[in-house]
C-alpha positions as CSV (number, residue, x, y, z in Angstrom):
1,M,-85.7,-18.0,-175.5
2,P,-85.9,-21.5,-174.4
3,F,-82.4,-23.0,-174.6
4,H,-82.8,-25.3,-177.5
5,C,-83.4,-22.5,-179.5
6,L,-80.4,-21.2,-179.0
7,V,-77.7,-22.0,-181.8
8,K,-74.4,-20.9,-180.8
9,T,-73.8,-17.6,-178.2
10,I,-70.1,-16.2,-178.9
11,R,-68.9,-14.5,-175.4
12,H,-68.3,-10.9,-176.3
13,G,-66.7,-8.6,-173.6
14,H,-69.9,-8.8,-170.7
15,R,-72.4,-9.5,-173.5
16,L,-73.4,-12.6,-175.4
17,R,-74.5,-12.0,-179.1
18,I,-76.7,-14.9,-179.5
19,A,-77.1,-16.0,-183.1
20,Y,-79.8,-18.3,-184.7
21,S,-80.7,-20.9,-187.1
22,S,-83.4,-22.1,-189.3
23,L,-83.2,-25.5,-187.1
24,A,-85.0,-22.8,-184.5
25,H,-87.8,-23.9,-186.8
26,N,-89.5,-26.6,-185.0
27,V,-89.3,-24.7,-182.2
28,E,-90.6,-21.5,-180.2
29,P,-91.0,-18.6,-181.7
30,V,-92.6,-20.5,-184.8
31,R,-95.4,-22.1,-182.4
32,G,-97.0,-24.0,-185.6
33,L,-96.6,-21.2,-188.4
34,E,-95.9,-22.6,-191.9
35,L,-93.2,-21.1,-193.5
36,G,-91.6,-20.8,-196.6
37,V,-93.0,-19.9,-199.6
38,A,-95.2,-22.8,-200.4
39,H,-97.3,-20.9,-197.5
40,S,-96.4,-17.7,-198.7
41,K,-99.3,-14.8,-199.2
42,L,-97.0,-12.6,-200.9
43,L,-97.2,-15.0,-204.5
44,L,-100.2,-14.0,-206.1
45,Q,-101.4,-17.8,-206.3
46,T,-105.5,-17.4,-207.9
47,V,-106.7,-15.7,-210.7
48,S,-108.7,-12.9,-208.4
49,A,-105.1,-12.0,-206.8
50,V,-104.1,-10.8,-210.4
51,R,-107.1,-8.9,-211.1
52,G,-106.6,-6.9,-207.8
53,N,-103.1,-6.3,-208.1
54,A,-102.6,-2.9,-208.4
55,E,-99.6,-3.2,-210.3
56,L,-100.6,-5.3,-212.8
57,Q,-103.5,-2.9,-213.4
58,K,-101.9,-0.1,-214.3
59,L,-99.8,-1.8,-216.3
60,G,-102.8,-3.0,-218.0
61,V,-103.0,-6.9,-217.7
62,A,-104.4,-8.1,-214.5
63,N,-107.6,-8.9,-216.4
64,S,-105.6,-10.5,-219.1
65,D,-104.8,-14.0,-219.5
66,T,-103.1,-16.5,-216.8
67,R,-100.9,-19.2,-216.7
68,K,-99.8,-21.1,-213.7
69,M,-96.1,-20.9,-213.7
70,N,-93.5,-21.1,-211.6
71,M,-90.4,-18.9,-211.8
72,C,-88.2,-21.2,-214.4
73,Q,-91.1,-21.1,-216.7
74,A,-92.2,-17.5,-216.2
75,I,-88.4,-17.0,-217.5
76,N,-88.8,-19.3,-220.3
77,D,-91.9,-17.4,-221.4
78,A,-90.2,-13.7,-220.7
79,M,-87.3,-14.9,-223.3
80,R,-89.3,-16.7,-225.6
81,I,-91.5,-13.3,-225.5
82,A,-88.4,-11.1,-226.6
83,M,-87.2,-13.6,-229.0
84,A,-90.4,-12.7,-230.7
85,S,-90.5,-9.2,-230.6
86,D,-87.3,-8.6,-231.0
87,N,-85.4,-10.4,-234.6
88,T,-81.9,-9.5,-233.5
89,A,-82.5,-11.1,-229.7
90,V,-80.6,-14.3,-229.1
91,V,-80.1,-16.5,-226.4
92,F,-76.6,-18.2,-225.7
93,G,-75.1,-19.7,-222.8
94,E,-73.4,-22.9,-221.4
95,D,-75.8,-25.9,-222.2
96,V,-78.6,-23.1,-223.0
97,A,-79.6,-24.7,-226.4
98,F,-81.0,-28.5,-224.8
99,G,-82.6,-26.0,-221.9
100,G,-79.9,-25.0,-219.5
101,V,-78.7,-26.7,-216.4
102,F,-82.1,-26.1,-214.2
103,R,-84.1,-26.0,-218.2
104,C,-85.0,-22.4,-218.0
105,S,-84.5,-21.9,-221.7
106,V,-86.0,-25.5,-223.0
107,G,-87.5,-25.3,-226.1
108,L,-86.6,-21.6,-227.3
109,V,-83.8,-23.4,-229.8
110,D,-86.8,-25.4,-231.3
111,D,-88.7,-22.4,-232.1
112,Y,-86.4,-19.9,-232.6
113,G,-83.4,-22.1,-234.6
114,R,-79.5,-22.4,-233.6
115,E,-78.6,-19.6,-234.7
116,R,-80.5,-17.6,-232.0
117,V,-80.4,-19.9,-229.2
118,F,-76.7,-21.9,-228.8
119,N,-74.4,-23.3,-226.4
120,T,-71.1,-21.3,-225.6
121,P,-67.6,-22.7,-224.8
122,L,-67.0,-22.8,-221.1
123,T,-65.6,-19.7,-220.5
124,E,-67.5,-16.8,-218.9
125,Q,-65.0,-14.1,-219.4
126,G,-65.9,-15.6,-222.8
127,I,-69.3,-15.7,-222.9
128,A,-69.2,-12.0,-221.3
129,G,-67.1,-10.6,-224.0
130,F,-68.8,-12.2,-226.9
131,A,-71.7,-10.4,-225.1
132,I,-70.8,-7.5,-224.7
133,G,-69.5,-7.4,-228.7
134,M,-73.4,-8.4,-230.0
135,A,-74.7,-6.2,-228.1
136,S,-72.2,-3.2,-229.3
137,M,-73.2,-4.5,-232.3
138,G,-77.1,-3.8,-231.8
139,H,-78.3,-7.1,-230.8
140,T,-80.2,-7.7,-228.4
141,A,-78.1,-10.6,-226.7
142,I,-79.7,-12.7,-223.4
143,A,-76.1,-14.6,-222.2
144,E,-76.4,-17.0,-219.2
145,V,-73.8,-17.7,-216.7
146,Q,-75.2,-20.9,-215.4
147,F,-74.1,-20.2,-211.6
148,A,-73.9,-17.1,-210.1
149,D,-70.5,-18.1,-209.1
150,Y,-68.6,-18.1,-211.7
151,I,-69.6,-14.8,-213.5
152,L,-66.2,-13.7,-211.0
153,P,-63.8,-14.3,-214.2
154,A,-66.5,-12.0,-216.2
155,F,-66.1,-9.3,-214.1
156,D,-63.5,-7.7,-215.9
157,Q,-65.8,-7.9,-219.0
158,I,-68.4,-6.9,-217.0
159,A,-67.2,-3.5,-215.2
160,N,-64.1,-2.7,-217.6
161,E,-66.1,-2.7,-220.9
162,A,-69.8,-3.2,-220.2
163,A,-70.6,-0.7,-217.8
164,K,-68.2,1.8,-219.5
165,F,-68.3,1.7,-222.9
166,R,-70.8,3.9,-223.5
167,Y,-69.1,6.8,-221.4
168,R,-65.7,6.0,-222.6
169,S,-66.9,6.4,-226.5
170,G,-69.3,9.9,-225.2
171,N,-72.5,8.2,-226.1
172,E,-71.0,6.6,-229.5
173,F,-71.2,3.2,-228.5
174,N,-72.7,1.2,-226.1
175,A,-73.4,-2.0,-224.6
176,G,-77.3,-1.6,-224.2
177,G,-78.7,-4.3,-225.8
178,L,-76.4,-6.7,-222.6
179,T,-78.5,-8.9,-220.5
180,I,-76.9,-11.4,-218.1
181,R,-79.2,-13.8,-216.0
182,A,-77.3,-16.1,-213.4
183,P,-78.7,-18.5,-211.4
184,S,-77.7,-17.1,-207.5
185,A,-78.5,-17.7,-203.9
186,A,-78.5,-20.9,-201.5
187,V,-80.8,-23.9,-202.5
188,G,-79.3,-26.1,-199.9
189,H,-77.0,-28.6,-200.8
190,G,-75.1,-25.7,-202.9
191,G,-72.3,-25.6,-200.9
192,L,-68.7,-23.2,-201.6
193,Y,-69.1,-22.8,-205.5
194,H,-73.3,-23.4,-205.9
195,S,-74.9,-20.6,-203.7
196,Q,-73.3,-16.9,-203.5
197,S,-75.2,-14.1,-203.7
198,P,-73.3,-12.0,-205.7
199,E,-74.8,-8.8,-206.0
200,A,-72.7,-6.2,-204.2
201,L,-70.0,-6.6,-205.8
202,F,-71.8,-5.4,-209.6
203,A,-73.9,-2.2,-207.1
204,H,-70.5,-0.8,-206.7
205,I,-70.0,-0.2,-210.7
206,P,-71.7,2.8,-211.8
207,G,-73.3,1.9,-215.6
208,L,-75.2,-1.7,-214.9
209,K,-78.3,-2.4,-213.7
210,V,-79.1,-5.6,-211.0
211,V,-82.4,-7.1,-210.4
212,I,-83.3,-9.8,-208.3
213,P,-86.5,-11.3,-208.6
214,R,-88.5,-13.0,-205.8
215,S,-91.8,-14.7,-207.9
216,A,-92.7,-15.9,-211.2
217,V,-94.9,-13.1,-211.8
218,Q,-92.0,-10.3,-210.7
219,A,-89.4,-12.3,-213.0
220,K,-91.1,-12.4,-216.1
221,G,-91.8,-8.5,-215.9
222,L,-88.4,-7.6,-214.7
223,L,-86.7,-9.9,-217.2
224,L,-88.8,-8.1,-220.2
225,S,-87.8,-5.0,-218.4
226,A,-83.8,-6.0,-218.6
227,I,-84.0,-7.2,-222.0
228,R,-85.4,-3.8,-222.9
229,D,-83.6,-1.4,-220.9
230,P,-80.7,0.6,-222.7
231,N,-78.3,-0.3,-220.2
232,P,-76.5,-3.4,-219.4
233,T,-78.0,-5.7,-216.7
234,L,-77.5,-8.8,-214.7
235,V,-80.8,-10.2,-213.7
236,F,-79.8,-12.9,-210.0
237,E,-82.1,-15.5,-210.0
238,P,-82.6,-17.1,-206.7
239,K,-82.5,-20.4,-208.0
240,V,-84.7,-21.9,-204.4
241,L,-87.5,-20.3,-206.4
242,Y,-87.1,-22.0,-209.6
243,R,-90.0,-24.7,-208.6
244,S,-90.6,-23.3,-205.5
245,A,-92.3,-20.0,-206.4
246,V,-95.9,-20.5,-208.2
247,E,-98.5,-18.2,-209.6
248,Q,-101.1,-17.0,-211.6
249,V,-98.6,-15.3,-214.0
250,P,-100.5,-12.7,-217.2
251,V,-99.4,-14.9,-220.5
252,D,-99.8,-10.9,-222.1
253,D,-95.9,-9.1,-222.7
254,Y,-95.6,-6.5,-219.6
255,M,-92.8,-4.7,-217.9
256,L,-92.3,-4.4,-214.2
257,P,-90.5,-0.8,-213.8
258,L,-86.7,-1.3,-212.5
259,S,-85.7,0.7,-210.0
260,Q,-88.7,0.5,-208.5
261,A,-89.2,-0.8,-204.6
262,E,-92.8,-2.5,-204.0
263,I,-94.5,-1.9,-200.6
264,L,-95.6,-5.6,-199.7
265,K,-97.8,-4.6,-197.0
266,P,-98.2,-1.1,-195.1
267,G,-96.9,-1.1,-191.7
268,S,-96.6,2.3,-189.4
269,D,-94.0,0.5,-186.6
270,V,-90.6,-0.4,-188.6
271,T,-89.7,-1.4,-191.7
272,V,-88.6,-4.2,-192.9
273,V,-86.1,-4.4,-196.3
274,G,-85.2,-7.6,-198.7
275,Y,-85.0,-9.2,-202.1
276,G,-85.2,-12.0,-203.5
277,S,-85.8,-15.3,-202.0
278,Q,-85.2,-13.5,-198.7
279,M,-88.4,-11.6,-198.7
280,Y,-90.5,-14.7,-197.4
281,A,-88.3,-15.1,-194.1
282,L,-89.2,-11.5,-194.0
283,E,-92.6,-12.4,-194.4
284,N,-92.5,-15.1,-191.6
285,A,-90.9,-13.1,-189.4
286,I,-93.4,-10.3,-189.3
287,Q,-96.0,-12.5,-188.8
288,M,-94.3,-13.9,-185.6
289,V,-93.4,-10.3,-184.9
290,E,-97.6,-9.1,-185.0
291,R,-98.5,-11.9,-183.9
292,D,-96.9,-11.9,-180.6
293,I,-96.7,-8.2,-179.8
294,P,-100.0,-7.0,-180.2
295,G,-100.6,-3.5,-182.2
296,V,-97.1,-3.7,-183.7
297,S,-97.4,-3.2,-187.3
298,C,-93.9,-3.8,-189.9
299,E,-93.7,-2.3,-193.2
300,L,-92.7,-4.9,-196.0
301,I,-91.0,-3.8,-198.8
302,D,-88.6,-5.7,-201.7
303,L,-86.1,-3.5,-203.5
304,R,-86.1,-5.7,-207.0
305,T,-83.7,-3.9,-207.9
306,V,-80.2,-2.6,-206.2
307,L,-78.7,-0.9,-208.8
308,P,-80.1,1.9,-209.0
309,Y,-81.9,1.5,-205.7
310,D,-85.2,2.8,-204.8
311,A,-84.0,4.7,-201.9
312,E,-86.8,6.8,-201.6
313,T,-89.1,4.5,-201.3
314,V,-87.2,3.4,-198.2
315,V,-86.4,6.7,-196.6
316,Q,-90.1,7.5,-196.8
317,S,-91.1,4.5,-194.8
318,V,-88.5,5.0,-192.6
319,N,-89.2,8.2,-191.9
320,K,-92.9,7.4,-191.1
321,T,-91.7,4.1,-188.7
322,G,-88.1,5.4,-187.4
323,R,-87.2,2.3,-187.6
324,L,-85.2,-0.3,-190.3
325,V,-84.2,-4.1,-190.7
326,I,-82.4,-5.2,-193.5
327,A,-81.8,-8.3,-194.6
328,H,-79.9,-10.6,-197.2
329,E,-78.0,-13.5,-197.6
330,A,-75.5,-12.5,-198.7
331,P,-72.3,-11.7,-196.2
332,R,-72.6,-8.9,-193.3
333,V,-69.7,-6.9,-194.0
334,Q,-69.8,-5.0,-196.8
335,G,-73.0,-6.5,-198.0
336,F,-75.4,-4.4,-200.1
337,A,-77.1,-4.1,-196.6
338,A,-74.7,-1.7,-195.1
339,E,-74.5,0.9,-197.6
340,L,-78.5,1.0,-197.6
341,A,-77.9,1.7,-193.6
342,A,-75.6,4.3,-194.8
343,E,-77.8,6.5,-197.2
344,V,-80.9,5.5,-194.5
345,Q,-78.9,7.0,-192.0
346,D,-78.1,9.8,-193.8
347,Q,-81.5,11.1,-194.8
348,C,-82.9,10.1,-191.6
349,F,-81.0,10.5,-188.6
350,L,-83.7,13.1,-186.7
351,R,-86.2,10.4,-187.3
352,L,-84.3,6.9,-186.5
353,E,-85.9,5.2,-183.2
354,S,-83.4,3.3,-182.9
355,P,-80.0,1.3,-184.2
356,I,-80.4,0.3,-188.2
357,Q,-80.3,-3.3,-188.3
358,R,-78.5,-6.2,-190.5
359,V,-79.6,-9.8,-190.7
360,C,-77.0,-11.1,-192.9
361,G,-75.4,-14.3,-194.7
362,L,-72.4,-15.1,-192.0
363,S,-68.8,-13.5,-193.2
364,V,-67.5,-16.9,-194.1
365,P,-67.1,-19.0,-197.0
366,H,-71.0,-20.2,-198.4
367,P,-70.9,-23.7,-196.3
368,L,-72.2,-26.7,-197.2
369,V,-73.4,-28.5,-194.4
370,Y,-73.8,-25.4,-191.4
371,E,-75.7,-23.8,-194.2
372,R,-78.8,-23.1,-191.7
373,F,-76.3,-21.5,-189.6
374,Y,-75.8,-19.4,-192.2
375,M,-78.5,-18.0,-193.3
376,P,-80.7,-15.4,-192.0
377,C,-83.7,-16.8,-191.4
378,A,-86.7,-15.8,-190.0
379,V,-85.9,-16.1,-186.1
380,R,-83.0,-14.1,-186.9
381,V,-85.2,-11.5,-188.5
382,Y,-87.5,-11.6,-185.7
383,E,-85.1,-11.5,-183.3
384,A,-83.7,-8.4,-184.8
385,I,-87.1,-6.8,-185.2
386,K,-87.6,-7.0,-181.4
387,R,-84.5,-5.6,-180.6
388,S,-85.2,-2.3,-183.0
389,L,-88.8,-2.2,-180.9
390,A,-87.9,-2.3,-177.8
391,Y,-84.5,0.4,-178.0
């Protein structure tokens, strides 16, 4: 690896641990590869791509009319469909009546009125408590927390009330009509309080579902499933994708399955797993590896739901490939990758050919000017895949 690709070396005993950053994207091993979501082959950017998608075919919407939407517009479309088909559905949160800070709810108040689309005070705990109360009384409550970073004041309400409502009442009452949306993850300039990925905190709470979409088609289908699921569900939306992930989205009502991972690219030599915006770094890393090591084939899996997650699909893949690389933006220590690595180690121990690799955010507060050092970019994933193959 050329020295100018080296961002930082940390001496650890007699070994050098190397950390790469996306600053290396203009040098080796990228070598002219077009990186990022704008150039992704994972997106359904044409009508023919929608027509040929097996999952949409199974749902019966592959041949329906489509409209070009970014992820923000697809989320808006999902909420619009949910409100049109369910008179008990309400949308609320800070500033949502004028469209929200990211404009995901724009126009809903004009169509459904201020009794069903309304602003709340600036209190995340209050938003969650109010949403739980509405859901427990039979409403479909679609709440927005303006940034996932600020969901923590609501943690008690979500973890101790929403998640336990059905269990503690012996199924006499529940808050299953609750869905909380929250923009999450890095955006390039969010700094400490507008960049975090808190999914692992909630993935530890029985009684919840936690969903993270990667694109417009996925966001619409998964959000509709979350809204209609009989369990309280959190949808963390990677905000960097709101405008950048653009697809031809079926205009019909459709629901993508929760707790079902999707194999985006079959392969035979190493399994690569992620979710949300991280999928595009994984896609680029695989492109580099398969270019530089002829004959190597990587399998790419999008978890989509991190609670309850689809361990079976990952286990079947690792039993085939013998290797696993997991990546997410959240810090490595106690991150969701640790749970998945432990589960795979337990079920695939005798089939593993190398140690499981975790490529994650650094275990520091999310930095501003040093965000590129923090991020688990394509180059870091590329190095992890090579380590796994070379073991």
